[in-house]
N, C-alpha and C positions, 0 to 999 in steps of 0.2 A: 222842210227842215229835217235833217237826220237827227235821230234821238238815240242817246246813249244812256244805259242803265249802269250805275256804279254800285257794286256790292262790296263793302269793306266795313269791318267792325270799328275802325278808327274814324271818328267824325272829322278830325283834322285832315286826314287824307282825302276823305270824300269831298270836303269843302274846297280844298286846294284844287282837286281835279275838276270840280264843278266850275270854279272860276276860270281855270285855264281852258277848258273845253267850250264853255259858253262864249268866251272871247273868240273862239275859232268858228263860231256860228252854229254849234250843235245845241240842241235842246238836251238838257241833262237832268236825270232823275237819280236820286241816291237812296239806298237803304243801308242801315247799319246792322241789321239782323238778318242772317242768312235765311231764317225761316220765312221772312217777308218777300224773298226774291221772286218766287213763282207768281204770287198775286200781283206784285208790282210789275212784273213782266207782262202779265195778261192785261192789266189795267193800262199800261203805257205803250205796249207794242214797240219795244226798242229795235233799232236797226243794228245795234251792237251792244254787247254786255262786257264790262270790265269786272272781273271777279277775283277776289282774294281767295287764297287757299286756306289759310289759318283763320277759321271763324269759330267762335265759342260753342254754338249749338250744333249746327250742321256744317261740316267742312265743305270747301269749294268743290271738291271732287263729286260729292253727293249732290250738291246743288246743280252742277253741270249735268250730271246724269239725269236728274229730274227734269231739267229744262229740255234736254235732248229727247226725253221720252214723250214730250208734248209736241205734237205735229206743228204747232204754231212756231216753234223755236228750232226746228230741225236744221234750218239753214242760216239762222242768225249767228254771225260771228261771235264767239266767246273768247275773250283774251284773259288768260290768267295773269294777274298783276300782283305779284307777291314777293316777299323777301326769301322765300324758300327756293334755293337754287340748285339743289341736288339733282343730278341727271335722272335718278330713279323717280323723283316726283314729277319732273317734266314729262317723262315717258308715260307715267300714270295719267297725267292731265290729258295728254293726247288720246289715250285709250278711253277716257271718259267723254271725249268729244270736243276738246279744246281746239280752237282755230290757231291760236298763238299763245306764247308763254313769255312773259316779261318779268325779269328779276329786278326788284327795287334795290337801290335807287336807279332811276332811269332819267336820262336827259329829256326834258319836256319836248324838245324838237323831235327826238326819235319816237316818242309815244304818239305825237300828233301825226307823224308820217306813217306809222304803222296803221293807225286808225284810218287815215286818208286812203291808204292802199286798199283797205277792206270795204269802206263804205263811201269814199269820196269826201268832198268838202261838206261842211255843215250846212251851208245854205244853197247848195246847187240843186237840191232835189234829187240827187243821184244816190238812191239807196235801193238795196236788195233788188 
């Protein structure tokens, strides 16, 4: 089963994503504190990470940079999932190692398809 780590400071957002992605057959783990991301990633070894940009303590760019600095997460797809839509921020995200950048709100079907392109269906065992 493919595993997705969601990192967003809004518990309502993480809960909604957990429900939606679990129904698609993914195992989902969420953290609401960006400082917990690396330890959660190490503990759960996700196949994909959904990451918000605007976080209270450590922003998503720094989290992405820290993840990419760890050999375990060099090739794990990281999708920025954020309300920040400025081109400058998108470019910055890719410079820090983002695989994709999605501006909220997004249609659930589009999010599911983007994830499927990167890691396959949740229960087909097709990951990394």
